[in-house]
C-alpha positions, 0 to 999 in steps of 0.5 A: 500501499502506497504511504497515506494511502490508507488516511486519505482513503479514510478520510475520502470514506467517511466524507463521501457516506456523511455527505450522502446522509446529508440529503436528508435536508434538502429532500424536502425542497425537491419532494413536488419534483417529477421523481425519475425526471429529477433523477435524470436532471441531476446526473445529467448535470453531474455527468457535465461537471465530471466531463469537464474536470476530467478535460481540466485534468487532462485525463483523455478518453480511454479506450475500453476493451469489450470485458471493461465495456461490460463492467462499466455497462453493468455498472451503470444499469445495475449501480445507478439506473436499476438501484434507483428503480428498486428503492423508489418501488421499495418505498412506494410498497412499504415505506422507506423505513424497511429500504433503509433497514435492508439496505443498512446491512451493505458493510456487511455484503461487502465485508463479505463479498468485499474481499478474498478471505474476509478479516474477521474483525472487519466483519465483526466491525460490520455487525456492529455498524449494521446494528447502528445503522439499523438502530438509527433508520428504524427497523421498518414494516411491510410486505413482500413487494416491498422487501423484494425491492429492497432486496433487489436495492441491495444487490444494486448497492453492493454492485456499485463498488463491486463492479467499479474496482476492476475499472478503477486501476485504468480509468481512475475515479473521475472517469468512472465516476463520469462515465457512469453518470452519463450513460445513466442521463439516458436511462433515466430520461427513458423511464421518465418519460415511459412513467411520467410521460409529459410530466416528466420534466418541468421548470423547476421552481427556485427551492427546486432548483437549489436542491437538484443543484445540491443534489448534483454537485454535492451529493453525486459528483463530490461523493461519487468522486471521494467513494470511488477514491476511497475503494482503491485504498482501502478495498471494499470490504472495509470501505463498505463500514462508512456506509454506516455514516449516512444515517449519523449524516442525516442525525446531524443534517437535521440538527444542524438545520433545526428540522429534527432533535435526535432521540436516544435511539439516535445517538445510541445508533450513531454510537454502535457505527463509530465502534463498528467502523473503528473495530473494522479499521483495526482489524482491517489495518493490515489489508493491501489496497488496490492499485490507484488509477492513472488519474491519481498522479494529477493534482486531484483533489483530495480530503477527504431517513435511510440510504435512498437512490444513488444518492438522492431522495427518490419519493415525495417526502414524508417529512 
């Protein structure tokens, strides 16, 4: 592992998932905007930003092999488009709590699937993170269709990380983020036209434009870049631990904006998430990272409700 890669990866993974959690604070701004149309708009704006960033950084278009093209297509279809559909339908059938509860198992799924031989403490840390995230989001209740859609969302969420790992050494975080968001736009636009017809898109109001801009720049562009920068440094098993910070980000945003006061369950869940992350980091401290993409040699900036659509509210806010 290259020196300082792990601390940088930790900062990026934590920041990415915390930023995703802040979307709860802006969900009310776009609650009346067409769902799929809003997704298409958000990804379109993010794709433009990322493609321009790649151009400014001198990252030329990379010709992909047939296998790499198939991986990129699968990543877009499963990790972005199908994930949106599954979460939207799960929430419509059973409400957001069930989807959030099922998706809270992402750290454990990545701990088991993200490495050849998962370290016992990483798995233990993931279990603790899952418990904390579940406590913070609520156990939820629902029906069989809602559960099946939620399980589909879980599979797509795991695919978002695992399918990207083989592509990151060659493409790097900026290009993977740019290519997938750009490919997702026509697919989501087609879904919007198919499901909502003429009402799929409209000119947003000022608050809606502000909400969509935040989701495009912060929750998509920056969070995608940070997450895909963290994955090669930490590996999917360790990076996945930080998915538990999503409800922590939501709770923090609610407090800062005066939208909600954290309950005892919220605070206990946040504490468990942090304890699980520390446990997993200790257990995975000696694991070798994946090679970084070529863009890492550029001067790229680095640092550092439930889990919703990649990553944005997918249904009308329930308050």
